[in-house]
N, C-alpha and C positions, 0 to 999 in steps of 0.2 A: 504494500500500500504506500503510495507516494506521500511525501510530507505535505503537499498541497491538499491531497484528499483528507488526510488526518486533520489538518487545520480546519478544513471545511466542516467536517463532522463535529469537531469540538465546538466551533463557533455556533453551528446550528443547535447544538445541545444547550449551550449557554443562553442563546436567544430564546429557545423554547422555555427554559426554566424561568427567565425573566418575565416572559409573557404570562406564565402560569402564576407567578408571584404577584403580578400587577393587575390581574383580571379578577373582578369580584366573583364570588361563588355564584353559580347559576341558581342556587337555592336561597340566596340572600334576599330578604324582603324589606320593604320600606313601610313600616307601620305608620299610618297617617291618620291624623285627627283634624277635622275641619269643624270649627265652632262658629256658628252665626249668632252674634249677639243681638241685643234689643235695638230696634230702629227708632223707637220713640214716635216720630211723626210718620204718617203713611208714606210720604215721599221717600224718606230714608229707608223705610222698611222694604219698599220695592227695589231700591238700589241694592240693598244687602241681599235680598232674595235672588236677584239676577246675578250678582257676583258669586254667591254661593253655588248657584246652579251651574254657571260656566266653569268655575274652578273645580267643582265636584265632579262633573262629567269628564273633564280633561284628566284629572288625577285617577279616575276609575280605570281609564284605558292604559295608564302607566303603571300604577302600583298594584292594580287588581282589586276587584270589589271586596274580597274577603279581608284585605289589609286596610280598607278605607272605612273610617267611622265618621259619619256626618251628624252633628248635633244641632238641632234647630228647635225653636219654640221652647216648650217646657222641658224638653229633653236636654237642652243646653244649660244645664245647671252645674254648679260647682262640684257636687258629689259625683255626678256621672263623669265629669272630666277627670277628677282625681282617681276614680275607679279605673279609667282607661290607663292612666299612668301606672297604676299598680299592676294592671294586667300585663302591660308591655314589659315591665320590670321583671316579671316572672317568666314570660313566654318568649321574649326576644332572644335570638341567637347572637353569638359574639360578632358576626359579620353583618348583622342587620343595621337598618337606619331608622331613625324616628323623626317624623315631620309633623309639626303642629301649625295650623293656619287659623288665625283669628280675624274675623270680618265683623266690624261693628264700630261702636263708640267706646272710647276710653277716657278715663279721668286721671288727674294727678293733683294731689293736694300739697305738693312740695315735699312730701315725705314718701308716699307710696303710690305706685301706679295700680289702677284697677280697670278690668275689662268688664263692661256692662252686660250682664246676663240676668235671666230671671232668678229671683232669690238673691242670696249673697253673691256679690261680685267676685270674679276671679282675680286674685291679687298677684302682685309680683312674687310674694312669698310662696304662693301656691305653685306658680310656674317653676320657680327655682327648686322647690321641693320635688315636684314631679319629674323634672329632667334629671335631677341629681341621683335619683334611684335607678335610672336606666343606664345600663352598661353596654353602650353600642358606640362604634367609632364615629358615626355621623349623627349629630343632633342638630335639627334645624327648626327655628321658630320664625314664622312669617306673621307680622302683625300690622294690618293696614289701618288701625284705628288712630283717632286723635290722641295726642300725648304719648303715643307708643315709644317715642324716643327716650322716655324716662328709663327704659330697660337697658339702654346702651351702656351706661356707666354701671348700672346694677349688675349686669351679666358679663362685663368685659373680661373678667377673670375665669369665666366658665367656658368649657369646650363646646360652645354652641354657636352655630352660624345664625346670625340674627338680622332679619330685615325689618325695618320700621318705616312707617310713613312720615315720621317727623324726626328731627335731629335731637329733640329733647322733650321733656314733659311739659314745658311751658308753651309749646305750640298746641293749643287746646281746641282750636276750631275744627269742625268736622272736615275730614280730609277728602280730597279729590283723587288722591293717588290710588285708592282701592279700585275705582271703576276702570282706570287705565291699566292697572296691574291685571285685573280679570280679563280685559280685552286682549292682552298679550298672549293669553292661552289659545286664542283662535285667530291671531293676526299674523299673516305671513311676513309683514314688515318687521316683526319682532325676531324672526329667524335669520339672524345676521350671517351665520355660516351655511345657510341653505341646506341643512340636513334633515329638514322636515320635523325637527324636534325643537321644543322651547325649553331651554335650561333656566334655572333660577336666575343666573346672571343676566341672560337675555331678557327675561320678563322684567327684572328690576330696571335694566337700562332703558327698555322701551317705555315703561311706566314713568320713570323719572323724566325722560325727555318730553313725553306727552303732557305731564303735569306742568313742567316749566313752560312749555309752549302755550298751555291754556292761560296761565297768569300773564304771560307776555302779550298774547294776542288780545287779552281783555284790558291791558294797561293797568293791571292790579299788582300790588305788592304781594309776593308769595307769603302765605301764612303756614306753609309746610315745606319741609326739606327732607326727602327720603334718605335713608342711610342703610348701607349693607356692611355689616361687621362680621369678619371671619377670624376664628381663633388661630393663633400660631402661624405656621406656614401653609396651612390647608387652603385649598381652593375648591371647596365643595360646591360652591355656587355655580362654577363653570361646568361641573361634572353631573350635577343632579338634574335629571330631566323631569319637567313638570307636565309637559303636554306633547302628544304626538299629532302633528298636523295632518299626517297621512291617514289617520283613523277617523277623521271628521267627515260627515256626510251632509253636504248642503243641498242635496238633490231635492229635498222637500220644501226648500225655501224658494218661492216664486220671486221674480223681479219686483213685483208689487210689494211683497212682504219685506224684502231687503230694503227697498226705498222707504218703507214705513219705519223700519228699525233705525235707519239713518236720520229720518225726520225726528224720531223720538230722542235720539242721542243729542241732536242739535237743541231741542227744547230743554233737555236736561241740563245741558251746558249753559244755556241762557238763564235757567233758574238758579244754577250754582253761582253764576256771575252776579245775578240780582241779589242773592243772599249776601255776597261779599260786599256789595255796594250799599247795603241797607243802612249803615250808620250815617251815610251822607245824604240820605233821602228822608223826606217827611213820611210819617207812618201811613197816612192816607195814600200818598203816591205809591209807596211800596206795596200796600195791600191791593191797590187797583191793578198794577202791572202783574203782581204775583197771581192774582185770580185769573187774569186773562191767559197767562202762560199755562196755568194749571188746567183750565178748561180746554185749551188746545191740546195739552198732553193727554187728557182723559179721552178726547175724541180720537186721537191717534192710537191710543192703547186699545180702544174699543174696536177700531178697524183691524188692528193686529190680532186681537183675540178672535175676531170673526174669521179672518183669513186663516189663522193658525188652526182653528177648529175645522174648517173645511179641508185643509191639507192633511189634517191628522185622521180624517175619516177613512 
């Protein structure tokens, strides 16, 4: 056997071993929890419903339905959330991952962050306790709520990849980041490497750009600044897939329905802009414009429901 052939065999063996060491186990699972918090107002409730629907469907195709837990309404309570953490702590394998997504409103009293859910709110201490008992190499927390940035300092020493809609707890206004983050799960423009998959990094980058563009186009001072914090040298955000664009089926959506969705999005953005401008308006002027926009939105939603019902038959 020639020296060249021996070198080729040895090199091939080393490469094979390296690939084996750097390839996740085929049986590794991503245990995923999506919690939809309280909307308060009907308009916010619909926003959170749609975000949870979009993100939940996308995650189902990636992590698998058995590994995905979605908590909404009365099910989204503190005890059920903590029970989920307890269950993952017992059942997760050493090479598994844990992903938690929070959609809703948050508060911060300059001492502790809380996520608004039915019953006792979910606190920073609850999240820290829950994640601390899970022994997996990748822990990810996505929080699109107001004041979510309060978690950045609180969890900076923890081995948790953390995405927040704000840069600190003092950015207390309802966020726009969540709607754009959810849109990234179905938007080809978010797929920068064109591999038909949306990573956590890509979803963050898309939503951050879209949020900044919204404030700039409206001539408004941004009241939120999203942040992505990763522990140590890890780059989990670039490797974690959140959505498979190739698995989506838009065949049931007619051109009329797509146009109505776009019209609804524009009305939603106008309402968000109006809310941000409220301080500089008289109360009567604000209520007048708000009611007109809401009536338009209701009419568009009625048309969507009608067409969606026909297409679903």
